[in-house]
C-alpha positions in Angstrom: -0.1 0.2 -0.1 2.6 2.7 1.0 4.7 1.6 -2.3 1.9 2.0 -4.2 1.4 5.4 -2.7 4.8 6.3 -3.3 5.2 5.5 -6.9 2.7 7.7 -7.7 3.7 10.3 -5.9 6.9 10.2 -7.3 5.6 9.7 -10.7 3.4 12.8 -10.2 6.0 14.5 -8.9 9.2 14.0 -11.2 9.0 11.2 -13.2 9.8 13.3 -16.5 7.9 16.5 -15.7 11.2 18.1 -14.2 13.3 17.7 -17.4 12.5 17.2 -20.9 8.5 17.2 -20.5 7.9 21.0 -19.6 10.0 21.9 -23.1 7.2 19.4 -24.7 4.1 20.7 -23.4 5.2 24.5 -23.9 5.2 23.5 -27.7 2.1 21.5 -27.3 0.5 24.0 -25.4 1.9 26.8 -28.5 -1.7 27.6 -30.0 -2.1 31.1 -28.3 0.0 32.1 -31.2 -3.2 30.6 -33.7 -5.6 33.0 -31.9 -6.6 36.3 -33.4 -5.8 38.4 -30.3 -7.2 41.5 -31.6 -10.2 39.8 -32.2 -10.7 38.1 -29.0 -14.2 39.2 -26.8 -14.6 38.2 -22.6 -17.9 39.4 -22.1 -18.0 40.7 -18.2 -14.6 41.5 -17.7 -14.2 44.7 -15.5 -11.5 46.1 -17.4 -11.9 46.5 -21.2 -8.9 44.6 -23.0 -7.8 41.9 -19.8 -9.8 38.9 -21.0 -6.7 39.0 -24.2 -4.0 39.0 -21.2 -4.4 35.3 -20.0 -3.6 33.5 -23.2 0.1 33.7 -22.7 3.4 31.5 -23.6 3.6 28.2 -21.2 6.4 29.5 -19.7 4.3 32.4 -18.4 1.6 30.2 -17.0 2.5 31.1 -13.5 3.0 35.3 -13.9 0.6 37.1 -11.6 0.6 40.6 -13.4 -2.1 39.7 -16.1 -5.2 38.4 -15.2 -8.9 38.6 -15.8 -11.4 39.3 -13.0 -15.3 39.4 -13.6 -17.1 42.4 -12.9 -21.0 41.9 -12.5 -21.5 38.2 -11.1 -19.0 35.0 -11.6 -19.3 34.3 -15.1 -17.2 34.9 -18.1 -17.7 34.1 -21.6 -14.4 34.4 -24.1 -15.0 34.6 -27.8 -11.6 33.6 -29.3 -11.4 33.2 -32.9 -8.4 31.5 -34.4 -6.0 32.6 -37.4 -6.6 29.1 -39.1 -8.2 25.6 -38.2 -7.3 24.1 -35.4 -8.0 20.5 -33.4 -8.7 21.1 -29.7 -7.0 18.5 -27.7 -6.8 19.8 -24.0 -7.0 22.8 -21.9 -6.4 24.6 -18.7 -7.5 27.2 -17.0 -5.7 28.4 -13.7 -6.8 30.8 -11.4 -5.8 31.8 -7.7 -6.2 29.2 -4.7 -9.5 30.3 -3.5 -12.9 30.7 -4.0 -12.6 33.1 -6.9 -11.1 29.9 -9.4 -13.6 29.0 -12.0 -15.3 25.7 -11.1 -17.3 25.3 -14.5 -16.6 25.8 -18.0 -18.2 24.7 -21.2 -16.8 24.9 -24.2 -18.8 26.1 -27.6 -16.9 26.0 -31.2 -18.0 28.2 -34.2 -20.6 30.8 -32.9 -18.7 33.6 -33.5 -20.0 37.2 -31.0 -21.6 34.1 -28.9 -23.5 36.1 -25.9 -24.6 35.3 -22.4 -28.3 34.8 -24.4 -26.6 31.8 -26.5 -25.0 30.2 -23.3 -28.9 28.1 -22.8 -27.6 25.8 -25.4 -25.9 22.7 -25.4 -22.4 22.9 -25.1 -20.0 20.6 -26.9 -18.1 19.8 -23.8 -18.2 21.4 -20.0 -15.9 20.3 -17.4 -15.6 20.6 -14.0 -12.4 22.1 -12.5 -10.4 21.6 -9.7 -8.7 24.6 -8.3 -5.1 24.9 -10.0 -2.9 27.7 -9.0 0.2 26.2 -10.6 -1.7 25.6 -14.4 -0.9 21.9 -13.8 -4.3 20.3 -14.8 -5.3 19.4 -18.1 -8.7 18.8 -19.0 -9.1 16.6 -22.5 -11.4 17.1 -25.1 -13.7 14.8 -26.9 -11.4 15.5 -29.9 -13.7 14.3 -33.0 -15.9 17.3 -31.7 -13.2 19.6 -31.8 -11.4 19.1 -35.0 -12.4 21.7 -37.2 -12.4 24.6 -34.4 -12.0 28.4 -35.9 -13.9 29.7 -33.2 -13.7 28.8 -29.6 -16.1 29.9 -26.6 -15.3 29.4 -23.1 -18.1 29.8 -20.6 -17.2 29.8 -17.2 -20.4 29.4 -15.7 -19.2 29.3 -11.9 -16.3 30.1 -9.4 -16.1 28.1 -6.3 -18.4 30.7 -4.5 -17.0 34.4 -4.7 -18.5 37.2 -5.9 -16.0 37.4 -8.8 -13.8 35.1 -10.6 -10.3 35.5 -11.2 -7.9 34.2 -14.4 -4.7 34.0 -14.7 -4.2 31.8 -17.7 -5.9 29.4 -20.0 -3.9 26.7 -22.1 -4.5 25.6 -25.2 -3.5 22.3 -26.6 -3.9 21.0 -30.2 -3.2 21.2 -33.8 -3.3 23.8 -36.0 -3.7 24.1 -40.1 -3.5 27.1 -42.1 -6.9 28.5 -43.2 -8.2 26.9 -46.4 -6.1 28.6 -49.3 -4.2 25.4 -49.7 -7.4 23.4 -50.3 -8.8 25.3 -52.8 -5.5 25.0 -55.0 -5.6 21.3 -53.9 -8.6 20.8 -55.4 -8.3 22.5 -58.7 -4.8 20.3 -59.2 -7.1 17.6 -58.3 -9.9 18.4 -61.3 -7.0 18.8 -63.9 -5.8 15.9 -63.0 -4.2 13.4 -65.5 -6.8 10.8 -67.9 -4.5 8.2 -67.1 -4.2 8.8 -63.3 -8.7 7.4 -63.4 -7.3 4.5 -65.3 -5.2 3.4 -61.9 -7.7 4.7 -59.2 -10.4 2.2 -60.6 -8.1 -0.9 -60.2 -7.0 0.5 -56.6 -10.4 0.7 -54.7 -10.4 -3.3 -53.7 -7.6 -2.5 -51.7 -8.8 0.4 -50.6 -12.1 -1.0 -49.1 -10.2 -3.4 -47.0 -9.2 -0.4 -44.4 
């Protein structure tokens, strides 16, 4: 029993994290660079523009000088446009280690200019959060639902009981592909393909269907 406890603590405490993993996670959490920051909206922020400040590099995730705080109540709604298409795989949300930390988030995709009136609809996914002042806890998304995201909305619907919510860092992990210009080029090329190619294709499907 004690051996199991030690093993668990050891794996979580050092394992790979103390060495090479932080650099790798920093790369994985690079989607903040793919956000169109000028167009980010944060509804119910206490000071205009603060919502953009929580999307920052991995190595700045524990800095406390930039944060957003809710205004009229505990809710916040982030509207986050990307500069291309994103496959979202995970999210980290870090706040203060007290009642102002977000306790629940709801994720929506591809609803630009979303308002609080729209949050009654069913989210793509919702999470109950633990307090995470050190930005260590990742919440994995259902990738099939978040495989083609041009716009992400994050609704913080409640905190742990404070009047206002405070957020220091939101990290987004996933893959990014450019906007659709390249796909159009590929389609044009395929449309003008050599007729000889199609003779080959008519034979190939027998093997393709196996997979």
